[in-house]
BAKE-750797 format. One record per residue (C-alpha): x, y, z; chain; residue number from 1. Coordinates in Angstrom, 2 decimals, decimal comma. Each point is the difference from the previous one (the first is absolute). Layout:
N
         X         Y         Z   c     k
         X         Y         Z   A   NUM
...
END
This chain:
382
         X         Y         Z   c     k
      0,09      0,03     -0,01   A     1
      2,86      2,23      0,85   A     2
      1,41     -0,65     -3,25   A     3
     -3,26      1,13     -2,17   A     4
     -0,42      3,05      2,00   A     5
      4,02      1,20     -0,97   A     6
     -0,94     -1,16     -3,41   A     7
     -3,29      1,99     -0,12   A     8
      1,42      3,28      1,51   A     9
      3,10      0,01     -2,96   A    10
     -2,73     -0,39     -3,06   A    11
     -1,67      2,48      1,59   A    12
      2,91      2,39      0,21   A    13
      0,67     -0,99     -3,50   A    14
     -3,54      0,68     -1,62   A    15
      0,45      3,61      1,72   A    16
      3,39      0,78     -1,29   A    17
     -1,26     -0,65     -3,43   A    18
     -3,38      2,26      0,32   A    19
      2,07      2,62      1,31   A    20
      2,37     -0,23     -3,23   A    21
     -2,78      0,05     -2,02   A    22
     -1,65      3,19      1,46   A    23
      3,34      1,94      0,53   A    24
      2,60     -1,02     -2,87   A    25
      3,35      0,89      0,84   A    26
      0,78      3,69     -0,33   A    27
     -3,36      1,00      0,71   A    28
      0,19      3,38      2,42   A    29
      2,60     -1,46      2,05   A    30
      2,89      1,91     -1,78   A    31
      0,02      3,81      0,31   A    32
      1,50      1,62     -2,89   A    33
      1,78      3,09     -0,18   A    34
     -1,71      3,23     -2,08   A    35
      1,96      0,36     -3,39   A    36
      0,61      3,05     -1,35   A    37
     -2,42      0,87     -3,29   A    38
      1,87      0,53     -3,36   A    39
     -1,34      3,59     -0,21   A    40
      1,25      0,64      3,07   A    41
      3,40     -1,82     -1,10   A    42
      0,20      2,06     -2,79   A    43
     -0,96      3,34      1,76   A    44
      3,01     -1,11      2,30   A    45
      2,36     -0,41     -2,74   A    46
     -0,75      3,58     -1,69   A    47
      0,00      1,71      2,77   A    48
      1,55      3,74     -1,10   A    49
     -0,64     -1,06     -3,74   A    50
     -1,59      2,22     -2,69   A    51
     -0,50     -1,83     -2,99   A    52
     -0,13      1,82     -2,95   A    53
      0,88     -0,10     -3,66   A    54
      2,28      1,75     -2,05   A    55
     -3,10      1,72     -1,91   A    56
     -1,71      0,73      3,63   A    57
      3,18      1,92      1,34   A    58
      0,37      1,89     -3,42   A    59
     -3,99      0,96      0,43   A    60
      0,47      0,88      3,89   A    61
      3,20      2,18     -1,54   A    62
      2,32     -1,46      2,88   A    63
      3,77      1,01     -0,30   A    64
      2,63     -2,79      0,44   A    65
      2,79      1,33      0,88   A    66
      3,61     -1,52      1,04   A    67
      1,31      0,45      3,19   A    68
      3,58      1,50     -0,19   A    69
      2,34      1,59      2,21   A    70
      0,27      3,85      0,22   A    71
      0,24      2,52      3,06   A    72
     -3,04      2,57      0,98   A    73
      2,35      2,70     -0,92   A    74
      1,16     -0,99     -3,12   A    75
     -3,35      0,90     -1,90   A    76
     -1,92      3,12      0,80   A    77
     -3,75     -0,33     -0,69   A    78
     -1,62      3,48     -0,89   A    79
     -3,39      1,44     -2,02   A    80
      0,64      2,11     -3,06   A    81
     -1,46      1,37     -2,51   A    82
      0,19      0,41     -3,74   A    83
      0,97      3,15     -1,44   A    84
      1,21      1,43     -3,58   A    85
      4,05      0,60     -0,37   A    86
      0,84      3,31     -0,47   A    87
      1,02     -0,73     -4,01   A    88
     -3,91     -1,54     -0,06   A    89
     -1,86      2,56      1,33   A    90
     -0,95      3,40     -2,05   A    91
     -2,18      3,14      1,72   A    92
     -1,51      2,25     -3,20   A    93
     -0,25      3,64      0,84   A    94
     -1,68      2,46     -2,17   A    95
      3,41      2,13      0,20   A    96
     -2,05      3,16     -1,27   A    97
     -3,20      1,90      0,60   A    98
     -2,61     -0,98     -2,42   A    99
     -3,16     -2,46     -0,72   A   100
     -0,15     -3,38     -0,16   A   101
     -1,40     -0,29     -3,73   A   102
      0,52     -3,69     -0,73   A   103
      0,82     -3,50      1,86   A   104
      0,99     -2,72     -1,41   A   105
      0,23     -2,19      2,73   A   106
     -2,24     -1,64      2,58   A   107
      0,81     -1,29      2,93   A   108
      1,87     -3,80      0,08   A   109
      0,65      0,52     -4,09   A   110
      3,29     -1,04     -1,35   A   111
      2,64      2,82     -1,18   A   112
      3,13      0,08     -1,76   A   113
      2,93      2,12      0,43   A   114
     -0,47      3,02     -1,01   A   115
     -3,62     -0,34     -1,08   A   116
     -2,67      3,03      0,45   A   117
     -2,28     -0,66      2,67   A   118
     -1,46      3,91      0,00   A   119
      0,23      3,24     -1,72   A   120
     -0,18      3,68      1,85   A   121
     -0,86      3,36     -1,76   A   122
      2,30      2,48      1,68   A   123
      0,91      3,54     -0,58   A   124
      3,01     -0,93      1,28   A   125
      0,26     -2,62     -3,34   A   126
     -0,77      2,84     -1,94   A   127
      2,41      2,77      1,35   A   128
      2,99     -3,30     -0,52   A   129
     -1,14     -0,76     -3,59   A   130
      0,23      3,85     -0,11   A   131
      3,29      0,28      0,89   A   132
      1,19     -3,21     -1,87   A   133
     -1,48      1,89     -3,46   A   134
      1,83      3,42      0,79   A   135
      3,46     -1,84      0,88   A   136
     -0,57     -1,87     -2,93   A   137
     -0,51      3,30     -2,17   A   138
      2,98      1,98      1,29   A   139
      2,10     -2,71     -0,70   A   140
     -1,23     -0,11     -3,65   A   141
      0,21      4,09     -0,19   A   142
      3,57     -0,78      1,69   A   143
      1,34     -2,35     -2,67   A   144
     -1,38      2,12     -2,65   A   145
      2,15      2,50      1,28   A   146
      3,14     -1,84      0,32   A   147
     -0,19     -1,24     -3,16   A   148
     -0,74      3,90     -1,60   A   149
      2,91      1,07      2,15   A   150
      2,57     -3,21     -1,32   A   151
     -1,04      0,99     -3,75   A   152
      1,00      3,39      0,52   A   153
      3,18     -0,74      1,71   A   154
      0,81     -2,58     -2,62   A   155
     -0,68      3,36     -2,43   A   156
      2,62      1,79      2,04   A   157
     -3,38      2,35      0,44   A   158
      0,15     -0,30      4,18   A   159
      2,63     -0,36      2,55   A   160
      0,69     -3,38      1,62   A   161
     -1,28      1,27      3,05   A   162
     -4,13      0,87     -1,07   A   163
      0,81     -4,18     -1,16   A   164
      0,67     -1,00      3,49   A   165
     -2,74      1,74      1,76   A   166
     -2,67     -1,34     -2,45   A   167
      1,96     -3,52      0,60   A   168
     -0,10      0,53      3,67   A   169
     -3,86      1,48     -0,08   A   170
     -0,71     -3,61     -2,15   A   171
      1,90     -2,34      2,68   A   172
     -2,59      1,68      2,78   A   173
     -3,35      0,35     -1,74   A   174
      0,68     -3,97     -1,13   A   175
      0,56     -0,48      3,96   A   176
     -3,19      1,48      1,38   A   177
     -1,56     -1,73     -2,57   A   178
      0,98     -3,52      0,75   A   179
     -0,38      1,63      3,57   A   180
     -3,78      0,16     -0,87   A   181
     -0,69     -2,79     -1,42   A   182
      1,51     -2,39      2,83   A   183
     -1,95      1,71      2,67   A   184
     -3,51     -0,64     -2,55   A   185
      1,48     -3,71     -0,17   A   186
      0,25     -0,19      3,48   A   187
     -3,22      1,23      0,54   A   188
     -1,78     -2,17     -2,76   A   189
     -1,54      3,36     -1,33   A   190
     -1,58      0,13     -3,36   A   191
     -1,75      3,00     -0,85   A   192
     -1,86      0,96      3,05   A   193
     -0,21     -3,58      1,21   A   194
      2,12     -1,71      2,58   A   195
     -0,21     -3,74     -0,52   A   196
      0,81     -2,08      3,37   A   197
      2,02     -2,98     -0,84   A   198
      0,78     -2,89      1,96   A   199
      3,87     -0,62      0,48   A   200
     -0,11     -3,70      0,86   A   201
     -2,03     -2,62     -1,22   A   202
     -2,68     -1,83      2,56   A   203
     -3,83      0,62      0,81   A   204
     -1,90      2,87      1,52   A   205
     -0,36     -0,67      3,61   A   206
     -1,34      3,77      0,62   A   207
     -1,74      2,59     -1,91   A   208
     -1,20      2,69      1,53   A   209
     -0,25      2,42     -2,60   A   210
     -3,79      1,21     -1,26   A   211
     -0,85      0,87     -3,65   A   212
      0,01      4,18     -0,14   A   213
      1,16      0,40      3,53   A   214
      2,60      2,75      0,33   A   215
      3,53     -1,28      1,36   A   216
      3,19      1,60      1,16   A   217
      3,56     -1,12     -0,42   A   218
      0,02     -2,02      3,14   A   219
     -3,46     -2,06     -0,37   A   220
      0,39     -3,49     -0,18   A   221
     -2,11     -1,52     -3,18   A   222
      1,19     -3,79     -0,31   A   223
      1,90     -2,40      1,83   A   224
      1,80     -2,54     -2,02   A   225
      1,65     -3,59      1,53   A   226
      1,67     -2,72     -1,71   A   227
     -1,06     -3,23      1,27   A   228
      4,11     -1,47     -0,89   A   229
      1,17      3,15      2,25   A   230
     -0,87     -0,71      3,28   A   231
      1,50     -1,26      3,55   A   232
     -0,72     -0,93      3,41   A   233
     -0,11      2,12      3,42   A   234
      0,29     -1,62      2,96   A   235
     -0,37      1,22      3,33   A   236
      2,19     -1,69      2,83   A   237
      0,78      1,21      3,54   A   238
      3,52      1,88      0,26   A   239
      2,04     -2,83      2,05   A   240
     -0,89     -1,81     -3,02   A   241
      1,11      2,49     -3,04   A   242
      3,37     -0,03      2,10   A   243
      0,48     -3,39     -1,26   A   244
     -0,92      0,35     -3,33   A   245
      2,12      1,15     -2,92   A   246
     -0,08      0,89     -3,76   A   247
      0,02     -2,80     -2,20   A   248
     -1,27     -2,23      2,40   A   249
     -2,29     -3,25     -1,01   A   250
     -3,61      0,44      0,55   A   251
     -3,23     -1,44     -1,31   A   252
     -3,60      0,86     -0,80   A   253
     -3,29     -1,92      0,69   A   254
     -2,68      0,30     -2,85   A   255
     -2,80     -1,75     -0,33   A   256
      2,02     -2,19     -2,85   A   257
      2,51     -1,26      2,41   A   258
      3,49      2,27      1,28   A   259
      1,87      2,50     -2,61   A   260
      3,82      0,00      0,69   A   261
      0,78      3,84      0,84   A   262
      3,02      1,75      1,37   A   263
      0,39      2,83      2,61   A   264
      0,76      3,80     -2,16   A   265
      0,31      2,08      2,93   A   266
     -0,97      0,48      3,56   A   267
     -1,23      3,42      1,30   A   268
      2,83      1,55      2,57   A   269
     -2,82      1,10      2,21   A   270
     -3,53     -1,49      1,30   A   271
     -3,04      1,48     -0,90   A   272
     -1,26      2,42      2,61   A   273
     -3,33     -1,25      0,15   A   274
      0,08     -3,43      0,41   A   275
      3,77     -0,63      1,07   A   276
      0,92     -2,44     -3,01   A   277
      2,88      0,37     -2,55   A   278
     -0,77     -0,22     -3,97   A   279
      1,31     -2,69     -1,61   A   280
     -0,15     -0,26     -4,01   A   281
     -0,05     -3,03     -1,45   A   282
      1,05     -0,41     -4,19   A   283
     -1,81     -3,08     -1,30   A   284
      1,75     -2,41     -2,01   A   285
     -2,33     -0,61     -2,35   A   286
     -3,61      1,57     -1,56   A   287
     -2,44     -1,09      2,50   A   288
     -3,99      0,35     -0,37   A   289
     -0,10      2,88      2,29   A   290
     -1,76      3,97      0,00   A   291
      1,50      2,18      2,32   A   292
     -2,20      0,59      3,27   A   293
     -0,40     -3,93      0,31   A   294
      1,39     -1,21      3,76   A   295
      2,32     -3,14     -0,24   A   296
      1,97     -1,43      2,78   A   297
      4,29      0,50     -0,52   A   298
      2,42     -2,97      1,03   A   299
      3,28      2,09      0,65   A   300
      3,27     -2,34      0,87   A   301
      2,91      2,35      1,21   A   302
      3,13     -2,01     -0,62   A   303
      1,45     -2,26      2,46   A   304
      2,34      1,61      2,56   A   305
      1,40     -3,05      1,40   A   306
     -2,04      0,83      3,45   A   307
     -3,12     -2,02     -0,68   A   308
     -0,59     -3,55      1,41   A   309
     -2,19     -1,98     -2,57   A   310
     -2,78     -1,85      1,11   A   311
     -3,38     -1,52     -0,96   A   312
     -2,34      3,07     -0,94   A   313
     -3,29     -0,57     -1,56   A   314
     -2,84      2,60     -0,38   A   315
     -2,21      0,80      2,81   A   316
     -3,25     -1,47     -1,77   A   317
      1,77     -3,27     -0,88   A   318
     -0,19     -0,50      4,21   A   319
     -3,44     -1,40      1,77   A   320
     -1,03     -0,82      3,15   A   321
     -2,14     -2,90      0,92   A   322
     -0,52     -0,98      2,82   A   323
      2,44      2,73      1,70   A   324
      2,57     -1,76     -2,11   A   325
      1,54      1,90     -2,93   A   326
      0,67     -2,35     -3,19   A   327
      0,23      0,33     -3,55   A   328
     -0,82     -1,47     -2,26   A   329
      1,82     -2,58     -1,82   A   330
     -0,24     -1,31     -4,15   A   331
     -1,03     -3,41     -0,24   A   332
     -0,91     -1,51     -3,00   A   333
     -3,64     -1,06      1,68   A   334
      0,05      3,55      0,98   A   335
      1,23      1,79      3,00   A   336
      1,29     -0,57      3,15   A   337
     -0,22      1,78      3,23   A   338
      3,44      0,26      1,66   A   339
      0,55      1,25      3,08   A   340
      2,70      2,34      0,48   A   341
      1,95      2,81      2,58   A   342
     -0,05      3,12     -1,17   A   343
      2,64      2,88      0,99   A   344
      0,11      3,36     -0,86   A   345
     -2,22      2,05     -2,30   A   346
      0,15      3,12     -1,75   A   347
     -2,48      1,50     -2,36   A   348
     -1,51     -2,94     -1,95   A   349
      2,71     -2,38      0,52   A   350
      0,76     -2,61      2,72   A   351
      2,92     -1,94      0,97   A   352
     -0,47     -3,99      0,38   A   353
      2,44     -1,05      2,89   A   354
     -1,07     -3,97     -0,88   A   355
     -2,35     -2,59     -0,79   A   356
      1,11      0,74     -3,99   A   357
      2,82     -1,04     -1,80   A   358
      1,08      2,55     -3,16   A   359
     -1,35     -0,45     -3,37   A   360
     -3,33     -1,16      1,17   A   361
     -2,82      1,09     -1,92   A   362
     -2,77      1,56      2,32   A   363
     -2,91      2,00     -1,15   A   364
      0,56      3,85      0,05   A   365
     -3,19      2,11     -0,73   A   366
     -2,93     -1,04      0,70   A   367
      0,86     -2,74      2,25   A   368
     -3,14      0,97      2,35   A   369
     -1,52     -1,28     -2,52   A   370
      1,28     -3,86      1,21   A   371
     -0,29      0,36      3,93   A   372
     -4,16      0,67     -0,85   A   373
     -0,41     -2,85     -1,93   A   374
      2,42     -1,79      2,33   A   375
     -2,79      1,16      3,03   A   376
     -2,58     -0,70     -2,66   A   377
      0,66     -3,65     -0,65   A   378
      0,87     -0,48      4,01   A   379
     -3,65      1,62      1,01   A   380
     -2,08     -2,40     -2,20   A   381
      2,29     -3,12      1,58   A   382
END
């Protein structure tokens, strides 16, 4: 009997084990698995600080790509300047005599050739000058006739040599007076009672205060002519920076189409009393699509004096602040990557980079703030 109870208990245990195995298969609810990171989260972790952009998108956004180079804050002086005509490319046309504007041949913006008549003035002074020319010419002709008569009489031994010499002297004086009168008329562009106002240069009319029929005086301005190919840049710099600049130093001028090579032509010896700035005159190395009055930014590079230290210098707009850290956006095959850096001294719109980037690295310059905005937008979406 005892053996029967033992066998029955064993069978019951085996049956219970079979039932449990069927109802709860191995691994069901007994092992707690560790939480896994989704593919999107893992991808976001890998792309932290990365902005993906194609070449076309970079071009459309007008993001400038610059190369980090060793330089110095003192090695380049940034100055705001304006385009002005050069002395050889600007002319102010005045009336030159009292009179009335009888004809206007050019309007504002018209092209003008050198020596071309842009207006005509009817003047009593012109009539007087023309009269002087006619009188001088008549006296010269009369003196010539007398001289010829005295020469014939002298050859016929009728008159003395003294009479011939007197006639010759009078002729020479009369011819000189006639030439002087003609030159005066030519200098004033006088023809009859009219004075022709001629342009001494080729260019375009940039100002035309002359009014048809108005009465003008010799000092009245009638036209301004500027040659677009004869321009220069006048940049204002602090006096302490002006002392570092000398004629012949290289420079460049920023335009919407790119930079134009320039050179320092002159440095004013004193600062302006109003704005306390010295004026640096730059000559352009090539004709540019600039017009007088336009504002530009000039970069002047004084020649090295051997005392400046070389560090990495970038435009301040290339440095962006993200979560309290200074970063630059390094160009990558897929777009840009935010690279933390440590900055140093700042001067104007340029900043030194102490560490975090190597020379020659290509980074975003102008419009780098667009990358910061895009990076913030992407993180907000995640």
